[in-house]
N, C-alpha and C positions, 0 to 999 in steps of 0.2 A: 200435443198439448195433452197433458195428464187432466184426470178429471177429481172431481173432490168425492170421496166417498159415501159423504152425508147428502148433499144435495143432487150429485150429477153432473153440476155444470161444468163447464172449462174451466182449469185454473189457468190465470194468465201467467206469462215467464217476462222477467224482469232483464234487464242488460246479464249476458252471459249465462243465461237459460236459468235462474236462479228464480225459484218459484214465488207467486206473491199471495203466500199463504203458509201453510207450516206443515211438518211432517210428526205424525204420530204413531206411537207403538204400544201394542198391549203389553203389560206385564206378562214377562215369560216368556213371550214371542217376539222372533226375529222380521217378521212381516210388518211394512211400513205403509201407513195409509195416509196418503194425501187431502188436504183440508183444505178449503178456498178461505180468502181473506172475509168474507161475509159469514160464514159460519164460525171463525173464530171468534169473530165480535159478535155473536149471537150467544155462544156457547165460553165464557170466560175461562172455565179453568179445564184442566188437561182430564179429570173426571168425567166433565160431561162431554167432552168429547169423545173418551172412550164409550161412555154408555150409549151415546145418538149411534155410535157406529155398528153396533150389536143388532 
């Protein structure tokens, strides 16, 4: 199970190993960051999520 990049909690998976959350990329980077559903609810925009990852 993958972990959230922001809060380090385990991300739940739903049917066919899809994440219950989102995947974010920083501009100009190919690295993917997994974010859990709870952090996604706290930080509404992509810019807020990227800021918390740094």
